[in-house]
Steps between C-alpha positions, in 0.01 A plus 500: 500500500467142626379299198178373652406845626475630144164328457353727769529814293124513509249719682380364834266705718444401861256650749143609554305636202799452269279450195317826555825685570674360192218455250692701241731200469208292374372782282832516320513127425228499236130522430392134477526287812420138578444445872554147631355431844273291719192578705686629807631816331152648510463430872835641604465819297792443266289464186313822572827687555637367172187588303499852643864545403423372149194720453473597135701200381366198314500235773388137480485294820540123521400412858489121498851418616506206738764374739781308328403581139556231239582511131137462398410822683792680340397375157138608554608852595730510200218395265260753649736795462730408211350775284490765772868604479537679836786740561568326830370228730409596856475226762316554828538239771757255625726258321225327303380816326853623439628169366205474265547860385864432417403203286233702320750782444726259311224340296331824393832648391604184315186384322669211318593322824305207634439505873761231573766728347487705819739249653756542223627855556720480191183513290429862593683815601226744590161529669231757558600723793374365832381714791423339836274620779578279796225405744682226693840467666638170381613404153711805417393455136465877466881524494607170340543357149314184603160362410375168638208319337339159535571267208341154494450511876858608573642844571736627233669836478671723251730796548563784258631852540224624268232427761664672796231758587580846370302655785378361830269662754515358852225649716485278808150626589364258240623208711271597789218299344701177482363224719711308752587209270614720211696725736673193644575341164630812330704593805662156508576532130693822562675350801607190309625713210725685742637183661559323171661799332744530789593132471500479120821408322440808283499741794762771539586735790245758384210257458586343834460829685172581326374147566577526870322833533196360319506188718517692825209721393287204396590291803406775746194639324320190373386389849405860577288550190323168556417612853410859402397491132376859495829647623634683196859513627523121497348487153755755381792304643384180331472687171858625539619147575320366194657754265850452642473122481364521147793715393759252622337185364509671161874436522536195722187301423350273765611157622364147511287565809287740293454249221399230746180693565381492139328159507340589834333790321410341167393162639381576853378859467733646764561872458831571331675693776421238764595214268824663391622572851406194706804294408741778604551380860601156372696606192693742719658198670603360162639812334879482490574861584643674803242773440226277641627595847409862430144399414474287811616787721237733354232247598649433842621161385151365435339575164252215546354656816465832319286336231288316754444819699354656186239225501619322188324164475422248225178302475626228267758224503643385167563137422852364494458455124429873465800594712728277293365645176542857618852427620584347163376813322680737737823307457506625142372852567693801371493662846774258601756709315441781753498267802805451723577132546395177333128426503413158365165326495555342842581828675204676343262217590619511860443877514146444372436235766619729778287782363182292522599350834523843660227698323216257435215532750 
């Protein structure tokens, strides 16, 4: 078996009513459950489906997850439930709920750790089992070892095999309640994962083929689902793209264009998927890889026009001081090790300038 594929020896269920059809899986995982979620899981029906499947179990629900969770939120959840000792952690939502659940799974299993130890994976070797119920089609966190949290106003991630979800339920019906902006942002996140995985220096022939299939699905179906948000077929295709892209970035990671979006989220409030993808049209010209031609062909030679046709716009313009600071930070970012070509501060700053030139209203 290909080495990176071994991490996917988990249970993933995809389709309509998959929780109801496979509730025995949850029943067999234990009797005490901590559910990590936000307010939307009640609206989209996912929380109700989970609670029905867990009927008769001891279930505690934490429903105050916010977008882009920070360490203080993680620590507060840890303090609230450190004596509960659940058999597993169940996350309902998108990347924010899942990333938070992974952090909590580590901390509740390793009580002696301080929250900052999350980012030192040598400090721990196990975590509470994580189950994910996906309600968006973006981050792919339901199939990855990654968790991204906000630390001192900056995004910071950790990766550990112990937090790869043991079970994931992907019922794309839950995404029908997503509004336009969340659909756009999560869809762009999946699309950028596919592009960056394909171009990553860690890619291999297998990840490349999966990346391309995910990219083609996302590229074709994102405009369709934005135009017809109640069309379940488009929602399903975006969910497939998200899972496939999540699988491959588990091996390849993402590139500098993804990291460039982090300060746009933490400092300017731009949704992650939009922020992480906007520099792609400009970084694509800087990546030193013959594979960029494949990406260009998929988008008819004009990735920038594709983004603009989706209605992506920014309502802020950063100062030159901010651009220079961001470029300085990105010039030291760990994503560079996955990125084809040399990206110094000057190149990154120029990509930022082009981004704001083309997308700011």
